[in-house]
C-alpha positions as a Markdown table, in Angstrom:
| # | Residue | x | y | z |
|---|---|---|---|---|
| 1 | Met | -29.5 | 107.5 | 31.1 |
| 2 | Ala | -26.2 | 106.9 | 29.3 |
| 3 | Lys | -23.1 | 106.5 | 31.0 |
| 4 | Gln | -20.1 | 107.1 | 29.1 |
| 5 | Ser | -16.7 | 108.6 | 30.0 |
| 6 | Lys | -15.2 | 111.3 | 28.0 |
| 7 | Asn | -11.7 | 109.6 | 28.1 |
| 8 | Asn | -13.0 | 106.2 | 26.9 |
| 9 | Pro | -11.6 | 105.3 | 23.5 |
| 10 | Pro | -13.9 | 104.1 | 20.7 |
| 11 | Val | -15.0 | 100.6 | 21.0 |
| 12 | Gln | -14.2 | 100.2 | 17.0 |
| 13 | Lys | -12.7 | 102.1 | 14.5 |
| 14 | Ile | -13.2 | 101.8 | 10.6 |
| 15 | Arg | -11.2 | 103.5 | 8.1 |
| 16 | His | -10.8 | 103.8 | 4.4 |
| 17 | Gly | -8.2 | 106.1 | 3.1 |
| 18 | Ala | -8.6 | 109.6 | 4.9 |
| 19 | Val | -12.3 | 109.0 | 6.1 |
| 20 | Ser | -13.0 | 107.0 | 9.3 |
| 21 | Ala | -15.7 | 106.2 | 11.4 |
| 22 | Ser | -15.4 | 105.9 | 15.5 |
| 23 | Ile | -17.8 | 103.7 | 17.3 |
| 24 | Trp | -18.7 | 104.6 | 21.0 |
| 25 | Arg | -20.2 | 102.6 | 23.4 |
| 26 | Ala | -22.3 | 103.7 | 26.4 |
| 27 | Glu | -24.1 | 101.7 | 28.9 |
| 28 | Thr | -27.9 | 102.5 | 29.9 |
| 29 | Asp | -30.4 | 100.7 | 31.9 |
| 30 | Lys | -31.8 | 99.0 | 28.8 |
| 31 | Gly | -28.3 | 97.6 | 27.3 |
| 32 | Pro | -25.3 | 99.3 | 25.5 |
| 33 | Met | -26.1 | 102.1 | 23.0 |
| 34 | Phe | -23.7 | 102.9 | 20.2 |
| 35 | Asn | -22.9 | 106.1 | 18.7 |
| 36 | Val | -20.9 | 106.9 | 15.6 |
| 37 | Thr | -18.8 | 110.0 | 14.8 |
| 38 | Phe | -17.2 | 110.3 | 11.3 |
| 39 | Gln | -13.9 | 112.5 | 10.7 |
| 40 | Arg | -11.5 | 113.0 | 7.8 |
| 41 | Ala | -8.0 | 113.5 | 8.0 |
| 42 | Tyr | -5.8 | 116.0 | 6.4 |
| 43 | Arg | -2.5 | 117.7 | 6.6 |
| 44 | Asp | -1.9 | 121.2 | 7.4 |
| 45 | Gly | 1.7 | 122.0 | 6.6 |
| 46 | Asp | 3.6 | 119.1 | 8.8 |
| 47 | Thr | 0.6 | 118.5 | 11.1 |
| 48 | Trp | -2.3 | 116.1 | 10.7 |
| 49 | Lys | -5.7 | 117.4 | 11.8 |
| 50 | Asn | -9.0 | 116.0 | 11.5 |
| 51 | Ser | -12.4 | 117.6 | 10.2 |
| 52 | Ser | -15.9 | 116.7 | 10.5 |
| 53 | Thr | -16.8 | 118.0 | 7.0 |
| 54 | Phe | -16.7 | 116.1 | 3.7 |
| 55 | Gly | -16.3 | 116.9 | 0.1 |
| 56 | Gln | -18.3 | 115.2 | -2.7 |
| 57 | Arg | -15.4 | 112.7 | -3.3 |
| 58 | Asp | -15.8 | 111.7 | 0.3 |
| 59 | Leu | -19.4 | 111.1 | 0.7 |
| 60 | Leu | -19.5 | 107.7 | -1.0 |
| 61 | Val | -16.7 | 106.4 | 1.3 |
| 62 | Val | -18.7 | 108.0 | 4.2 |
| 63 | Ser | -22.0 | 105.8 | 3.2 |
| 64 | Leu | -19.8 | 102.6 | 2.8 |
| 65 | Ile | -18.1 | 103.1 | 6.4 |
| 66 | Ser | -21.4 | 103.9 | 7.6 |
| 67 | Ala | -22.8 | 100.4 | 6.5 |
| 68 | Arg | -19.8 | 98.7 | 8.0 |
| 69 | Ala | -20.3 | 100.4 | 11.3 |
| 70 | Phe | -24.2 | 99.6 | 11.2 |
| 71 | Glu | -23.2 | 95.9 | 10.4 |
| 72 | Trp | -20.5 | 96.0 | 13.5 |
| 73 | Ile | -23.2 | 97.5 | 15.8 |
| 74 | Ala | -25.8 | 95.0 | 14.6 |
| 75 | Thr | -23.4 | 92.0 | 15.8 |
| 76 | Gln | -23.3 | 93.2 | 19.4 |
| 77 | Pro | -24.8 | 91.8 | 22.2 |
| 78 | Arg | -28.1 | 93.9 | 23.3 |
| 79 | Lys | -28.6 | 92.6 | 26.6 |
| 80 | Ala | -28.4 | 95.1 | 29.7 |
| 81 | Lys | -25.8 | 94.2 | 32.5 |
| 82 | Gln | -27.6 | 92.1 | 35.3 |
| 83 | Pro | -27.0 | 93.5 | 38.5 |
| 84 | Ala | -25.4 | 90.7 | 40.9 |
| 85 | Ala | -27.4 | 88.3 | 41.9 |
| 86 | Ser | -27.7 | 88.1 | 45.9 |
| 87 | Pro | -26.7 | 84.7 | 47.1 |
| 88 | Lys | -30.0 | 82.6 | 47.8 |
| 89 | Asn | -30.9 | 81.0 | 51.1 |
| 90 | Pro | -31.2 | 77.5 | 50.6 |
| 91 | Asp | -34.0 | 77.5 | 53.4 |
| 92 | Asp | -36.0 | 79.9 | 51.3 |
| 93 | Val | -38.9 | 78.2 | 49.6 |
| 94 | Pro | -40.9 | 80.1 | 47.1 |
| 95 | Tyr | -44.6 | 80.0 | 47.6 |
């Protein structure tokens, strides 16, 4: 089961123009899991907003930053966090 807090910021953000990808990390029993969300910034009057829809001219940019996100995730360590080892008794002898 993945453990991810709703208030954690993305671990990486990749941006090109108005299009960006946010990479989110969640810890699982098998190690970290990464998810990616894509957004496009736009102005509505004086206010900046985000959308998850893309027009034809945005699609190539989405594919390029998707490839960058793929590469970034591929470089991350994949080992599960090990539980803290209990101190060993020097008198214990394995059989």
